[in-house]
Biotite code that builds the C-alpha atoms (Angstrom):
import biotite.structure as struc

atoms = struc.array([
    struc.Atom([90.687, 121.157, 93.626], chain_id="A", res_id=1, res_name="MET", atom_name="CA", element="C"),
    struc.Atom([86.673, 121.942, 93.629], chain_id="A", res_id=2, res_name="ILE", atom_name="CA", element="C"),
    struc.Atom([87.956, 126.034, 94.355], chain_id="A", res_id=3, res_name="ASP", atom_name="CA", element="C"),
    struc.Atom([90.785, 126.472, 92.233], chain_id="A", res_id=4, res_name="THR", atom_name="CA", element="C"),
    struc.Atom([89.795, 129.258, 89.555], chain_id="A", res_id=5, res_name="GLU", atom_name="CA", element="C"),
    struc.Atom([91.692, 127.568, 86.693], chain_id="A", res_id=6, res_name="LYS", atom_name="CA", element="C"),
    struc.Atom([89.801, 124.406, 85.773], chain_id="A", res_id=7, res_name="PRO", atom_name="CA", element="C"),
    struc.Atom([91.126, 121.369, 86.363], chain_id="A", res_id=8, res_name="VAL", atom_name="CA", element="C"),
    struc.Atom([91.322, 118.645, 83.704], chain_id="A", res_id=9, res_name="ILE", atom_name="CA", element="C"),
    struc.Atom([92.032, 115.089, 84.574], chain_id="A", res_id=10, res_name="GLU", atom_name="CA", element="C"),
    struc.Atom([92.763, 112.553, 81.793], chain_id="A", res_id=11, res_name="PRO", atom_name="CA", element="C"),
    struc.Atom([92.468, 108.512, 83.206], chain_id="A", res_id=12, res_name="PHE", atom_name="CA", element="C"),
    struc.Atom([92.983, 105.224, 81.392], chain_id="A", res_id=13, res_name="ASN", atom_name="CA", element="C"),
    struc.Atom([92.658, 102.496, 83.612], chain_id="A", res_id=14, res_name="GLY", atom_name="CA", element="C"),
    struc.Atom([90.674, 102.005, 86.971], chain_id="A", res_id=15, res_name="THR", atom_name="CA", element="C"),
    struc.Atom([89.549, 104.788, 89.266], chain_id="A", res_id=16, res_name="ALA", atom_name="CA", element="C"),
    struc.Atom([88.578, 103.432, 92.328], chain_id="A", res_id=17, res_name="LEU", atom_name="CA", element="C"),
    struc.Atom([87.958, 104.690, 95.522], chain_id="A", res_id=18, res_name="GLY", atom_name="CA", element="C"),
    struc.Atom([89.772, 107.453, 96.476], chain_id="A", res_id=19, res_name="GLY", atom_name="CA", element="C"),
    struc.Atom([90.998, 107.898, 93.124], chain_id="A", res_id=20, res_name="GLY", atom_name="CA", element="C"),
    struc.Atom([87.319, 108.374, 91.725], chain_id="A", res_id=21, res_name="LEU", atom_name="CA", element="C"),
    struc.Atom([87.045, 111.406, 94.563], chain_id="A", res_id=22, res_name="ASP", atom_name="CA", element="C"),
    struc.Atom([89.933, 112.857, 93.110], chain_id="A", res_id=23, res_name="LEU", atom_name="CA", element="C"),
    struc.Atom([88.288, 112.389, 89.474], chain_id="A", res_id=24, res_name="ALA", atom_name="CA", element="C"),
    struc.Atom([85.158, 113.650, 90.104], chain_id="A", res_id=25, res_name="LEU", atom_name="CA", element="C"),
    struc.Atom([86.312, 116.943, 91.651], chain_id="A", res_id=26, res_name="CYS", atom_name="CA", element="C"),
    struc.Atom([88.212, 117.792, 88.557], chain_id="A", res_id=27, res_name="CYS", atom_name="CA", element="C"),
    struc.Atom([86.042, 120.139, 85.916], chain_id="A", res_id=28, res_name="ASP", atom_name="CA", element="C"),
    struc.Atom([86.490, 117.852, 83.156], chain_id="A", res_id=29, res_name="ILE", atom_name="CA", element="C"),
    struc.Atom([87.285, 114.268, 83.046], chain_id="A", res_id=30, res_name="ARG", atom_name="CA", element="C"),
    struc.Atom([88.609, 112.537, 79.578], chain_id="A", res_id=31, res_name="ILE", atom_name="CA", element="C"),
    struc.Atom([88.516, 108.396, 79.615], chain_id="A", res_id=32, res_name="THR", atom_name="CA", element="C"),
    struc.Atom([89.409, 106.001, 77.527], chain_id="A", res_id=33, res_name="SER", atom_name="CA", element="C"),
    struc.Atom([87.184, 103.218, 76.044], chain_id="A", res_id=34, res_name="GLU", atom_name="CA", element="C"),
    struc.Atom([88.744, 100.726, 78.756], chain_id="A", res_id=35, res_name="GLU", atom_name="CA", element="C"),
    struc.Atom([88.607, 103.243, 81.749], chain_id="A", res_id=36, res_name="ALA", atom_name="CA", element="C"),
    struc.Atom([86.796, 101.747, 84.639], chain_id="A", res_id=37, res_name="LYS", atom_name="CA", element="C"),
    struc.Atom([85.191, 103.537, 87.516], chain_id="A", res_id=38, res_name="ILE", atom_name="CA", element="C"),
    struc.Atom([83.933, 101.710, 90.733], chain_id="A", res_id=39, res_name="GLY", atom_name="CA", element="C"),
    struc.Atom([83.441, 102.085, 94.538], chain_id="A", res_id=40, res_name="GLU", atom_name="CA", element="C"),
    struc.Atom([84.767, 99.877, 96.544], chain_id="A", res_id=41, res_name="PHE", atom_name="CA", element="C"),
    struc.Atom([83.855, 100.946, 100.056], chain_id="A", res_id=42, res_name="PHE", atom_name="CA", element="C"),
    struc.Atom([80.873, 99.057, 100.541], chain_id="A", res_id=43, res_name="VAL", atom_name="CA", element="C"),
    struc.Atom([82.929, 95.876, 100.018], chain_id="A", res_id=44, res_name="LYS", atom_name="CA", element="C"),
    struc.Atom([84.849, 96.757, 103.085], chain_id="A", res_id=45, res_name="MET", atom_name="CA", element="C"),
    struc.Atom([81.778, 97.656, 105.226], chain_id="A", res_id=46, res_name="GLY", atom_name="CA", element="C"),
    struc.Atom([82.442, 101.314, 104.789], chain_id="A", res_id=47, res_name="LEU", atom_name="CA", element="C"),
    struc.Atom([80.309, 104.370, 103.284], chain_id="A", res_id=48, res_name="SER", atom_name="CA", element="C"),
    struc.Atom([81.312, 106.038, 100.259], chain_id="A", res_id=49, res_name="PRO", atom_name="CA", element="C"),
    struc.Atom([82.865, 109.279, 101.263], chain_id="A", res_id=50, res_name="ASP", atom_name="CA", element="C"),
    struc.Atom([82.885, 111.979, 98.762], chain_id="A", res_id=51, res_name="MET", atom_name="CA", element="C"),
    struc.Atom([81.626, 110.381, 96.005], chain_id="A", res_id=52, res_name="SER", atom_name="CA", element="C"),
    struc.Atom([78.073, 110.153, 96.968], chain_id="A", res_id=53, res_name="CYS", atom_name="CA", element="C"),
    struc.Atom([77.709, 114.256, 97.042], chain_id="A", res_id=54, res_name="TYR", atom_name="CA", element="C"),
    struc.Atom([79.747, 114.365, 94.038], chain_id="A", res_id=55, res_name="LEU", atom_name="CA", element="C"),
    struc.Atom([78.185, 111.770, 92.034], chain_id="A", res_id=56, res_name="PHE", atom_name="CA", element="C"),
    struc.Atom([74.675, 113.287, 91.675], chain_id="A", res_id=57, res_name="PRO", atom_name="CA", element="C"),
    struc.Atom([75.569, 116.614, 90.388], chain_id="A", res_id=58, res_name="LYS", atom_name="CA", element="C"),
    struc.Atom([77.876, 114.720, 87.616], chain_id="A", res_id=59, res_name="ILE", atom_name="CA", element="C"),
    struc.Atom([75.890, 112.129, 86.438], chain_id="A", res_id=60, res_name="VAL", atom_name="CA", element="C"),
    struc.Atom([72.152, 110.803, 86.401], chain_id="A", res_id=61, res_name="HIS", atom_name="CA", element="C"),
    struc.Atom([71.001, 110.062, 90.507], chain_id="A", res_id=62, res_name="PRO", atom_name="CA", element="C"),
    struc.Atom([69.976, 106.599, 89.354], chain_id="A", res_id=63, res_name="ALA", atom_name="CA", element="C"),
    struc.Atom([73.829, 105.987, 87.977], chain_id="A", res_id=64, res_name="TRP", atom_name="CA", element="C"),
    struc.Atom([74.825, 107.794, 91.360], chain_id="A", res_id=65, res_name="ALA", atom_name="CA", element="C"),
    struc.Atom([72.923, 105.583, 93.626], chain_id="A", res_id=66, res_name="LYS", atom_name="CA", element="C"),
    struc.Atom([74.132, 102.164, 91.405], chain_id="A", res_id=67, res_name="PHE", atom_name="CA", element="C"),
    struc.Atom([77.435, 103.114, 91.750], chain_id="A", res_id=68, res_name="LEU", atom_name="CA", element="C"),
    struc.Atom([77.501, 104.606, 95.126], chain_id="A", res_id=69, res_name="CYS", atom_name="CA", element="C"),
    struc.Atom([75.608, 101.272, 96.552], chain_id="A", res_id=70, res_name="PHE", atom_name="CA", element="C"),
    struc.Atom([76.977, 98.328, 95.125], chain_id="A", res_id=71, res_name="THR", atom_name="CA", element="C"),
    struc.Atom([80.628, 97.370, 94.349], chain_id="A", res_id=72, res_name="GLU", atom_name="CA", element="C"),
    struc.Atom([80.405, 97.154, 90.598], chain_id="A", res_id=73, res_name="ASP", atom_name="CA", element="C"),
    struc.Atom([82.996, 97.963, 88.184], chain_id="A", res_id=74, res_name="LEU", atom_name="CA", element="C"),
    struc.Atom([81.467, 99.809, 85.173], chain_id="A", res_id=75, res_name="ARG", atom_name="CA", element="C"),
    struc.Atom([82.854, 101.269, 82.456], chain_id="A", res_id=76, res_name="GLY", atom_name="CA", element="C"),
    struc.Atom([82.454, 104.979, 81.450], chain_id="A", res_id=77, res_name="THR", atom_name="CA", element="C"),
    struc.Atom([80.830, 104.763, 78.402], chain_id="A", res_id=78, res_name="ALA", atom_name="CA", element="C"),
    struc.Atom([77.096, 103.934, 79.985], chain_id="A", res_id=79, res_name="PRO", atom_name="CA", element="C"),
    struc.Atom([77.863, 106.813, 82.862], chain_id="A", res_id=80, res_name="VAL", atom_name="CA", element="C"),
    struc.Atom([76.277, 109.823, 80.448], chain_id="A", res_id=81, res_name="VAL", atom_name="CA", element="C"),
    struc.Atom([76.251, 113.633, 82.289], chain_id="A", res_id=82, res_name="PRO", atom_name="CA", element="C"),
    struc.Atom([73.456, 114.483, 83.895], chain_id="A", res_id=83, res_name="TYR", atom_name="CA", element="C"),
    struc.Atom([71.468, 117.813, 82.806], chain_id="A", res_id=84, res_name="LYS", atom_name="CA", element="C"),
    struc.Atom([69.208, 118.219, 85.705], chain_id="A", res_id=85, res_name="GLY", atom_name="CA", element="C"),
    struc.Atom([65.944, 119.130, 85.860], chain_id="A", res_id=86, res_name="PRO", atom_name="CA", element="C"),
])
C-alpha cells in the first residue's frame, strides 16, 4: 500500500489497534469519526510494535508517536495532530 501510485484513502469508525493501526498508517489519507480510537497493544503482550514505530513519527509529532507506541493507552484521534516537521 505504501508504494502504490494511486492514493489510498481509509475511513474508519471504531477502533484501530495493532495490525489495524499499521494498515491505517500505511494509507495516504485517514478519515476518522469523532468516536474513532487508536492504540498499540503489542506492549501489553510484551512485544515491540512493528510498523507503527516507523510510520508514526512521519505522520504525527514524535512525542505523540512515542507515547502511543510505548504505552497501551487507547486514545481518540482528536488530539493526534499531523506533524509538519522542523
